[in-house]
N, C-alpha and C positions, 0 to 999 in steps of 0.2 A: 504494500499501500504505498509507503512511505516514498520507494523509489518511482513510484508512477507521481506521487503527488510532487517529488522533487524534477523530475522530467517534464511536467507541466511547466511548474515555476521557471524553470530553466528557459524553455521555450517561450514563455511570454514573456518571460526578461529580454531576452535576445530579439524575437521578433517584432516584440514592439519597438525595440532600439531602431531596427531596420525600416519601421513604418508598415509592416506587414498585416498588423492585425487592427480591427474595428478599436474607433475609442471610446466606444459606447460604455456607460460606466455598469450598465446591467451585466453587459459581455465581461467586464472586470470582474463584477462583482460575483458572478457566476464560477468564473474561472478561480477566485482566490479562494471561495468557498471550497472547492473540489481540491485544490492544491494543498493549501494548508491545512484543511481537512483530514485528506491521506495520509499527510506529513505528521500530523500530531496524533492521527490515531496509530501510525505505524510506531513511531517513538513511545507512545505510552504503552503499546502492546510489547515492544522489546524490552521496556521499564518491568513490566508484569512479569515477563517471561524470566528474570534474571530471579536467582536461587532465593536473593534477600533484596525484595524491590525497595525496601526502606534503607538500604546502603546504596542507593543509585548515585547519590551525590558523591560518593569517594571515588566513583568514576572518573569523574572530571579533574582530579586531582593527579592523575598519573599520564597527563597528555604527552610527555615528553618519550614515553614508553610503549604506550597503548593505544592501538589504533581503535580501541573501543572508546577510550577515553576523549580521543581527538575527533571521533565522529560526534561526541555529544557535545564537546566544545563548539565544534564548527555547526553542528543543526541549531543548537541555542543561537549562536550568532547570526546566522542566517535569518531567524525571525525579524533581526532589528532592519536590515533593507526591504526584505520581503514586506513588513508592516508598512511602512513608509512609502513604499511603492504602490501598494493597496489605497493605502490613505489618499494618496495623489489623486490614483485613478477614480476610485468609486467615489469618493467625497467633493473633489476639487474639478474631476474631469481633466486634470492635467496629467501629461504622460511623456513630457518634455523636461529638458532641463535636468534639473535634481533629481526629478522623479524618475527620470531615465536613466539616471547614473544609478540611484537605487535599485532599478530592475536589473540592471547587468551585473551590479554586486550581490543581487539577489541570485541571479543564474549562477555565477561563479561560485557562491557557497552552497548551492543545491550542488553542482556538477561536485566540488571537493568532497561533500558529506556522502554523494554516492560512492565516491572514490573511495574515503574512508573506511565505509562500509564494506566495499569489496576486499579492502586488505584485510579485516577481520577475518573474514574467510580464506583467503590466500595464505595468510601465515600461519593456519592451522596446519602442524605437523601431523595430528592424528587422524587427517583425512588426506591422502596424497592425492586425490583427482582435483582438489581445490587450492594445491599449490602450484596450479600451471599458470603461465604466464598470459591465458586471455580470461582468466578470471575477472579481471579489472575493467577492461576494454567491453566484455562482454557485458556484465553489470552496468555500465556507462550506456552501453546501446540499448539494452532492455529499459532503464529508466527513460530515456529520451523516446524509445518506442512506445511505450504503454503511455506516457506522457502526450506522445503525439495523437496516438489515438484519441484521449480524451477530450485534447484540443481540437482535433478534427468532429467531434461529437458537439462540442460547443459551439463550433463554427456554423454546423450545419442547423442546427436549432435556432439560431440566431440571425440563419440565412445570408450569413458573410461570404463573399466571394471565396471560391477556394482556390481558385487561380493564383491567389497570392502566396499559397503554398507550395506550388508548382516549382516555384523558383528554386527552392532548397533541394527537391528531388531531380 
């Protein structure tokens, strides 16, 4: 869930910067509800998946040595530019200037978070199949692909021209 949410957030930030997305506040609201909702649900489920969720805060303290900790720190930090990007788009209908920069920063944070997630698995020696060099690129591709599917759905619901996405393909 969080990978799809991060993929959608990254695409919204990058495609907005290129001028490929509708500027309508309802389009933006729908995208942010889905992306940030999926991200939050995914992160919460990961927290409850820990053996002791009440100790989750300790994961943030070991960011120098732990991919899990790095993921947590970057995931939380990504909410800041993503929230500012959403506020600009939804409340002020502004997606240029500072808000566009926040969208790009949110996209970068989303991509780095998914990369950190992939490295959690790629660094597990107990499962040899995951220590493969393609784990990280495939995680990134999967996040962008699932986020792209959600974005395509939103574009279709809002009747936005899909030709804008054909530039990427």
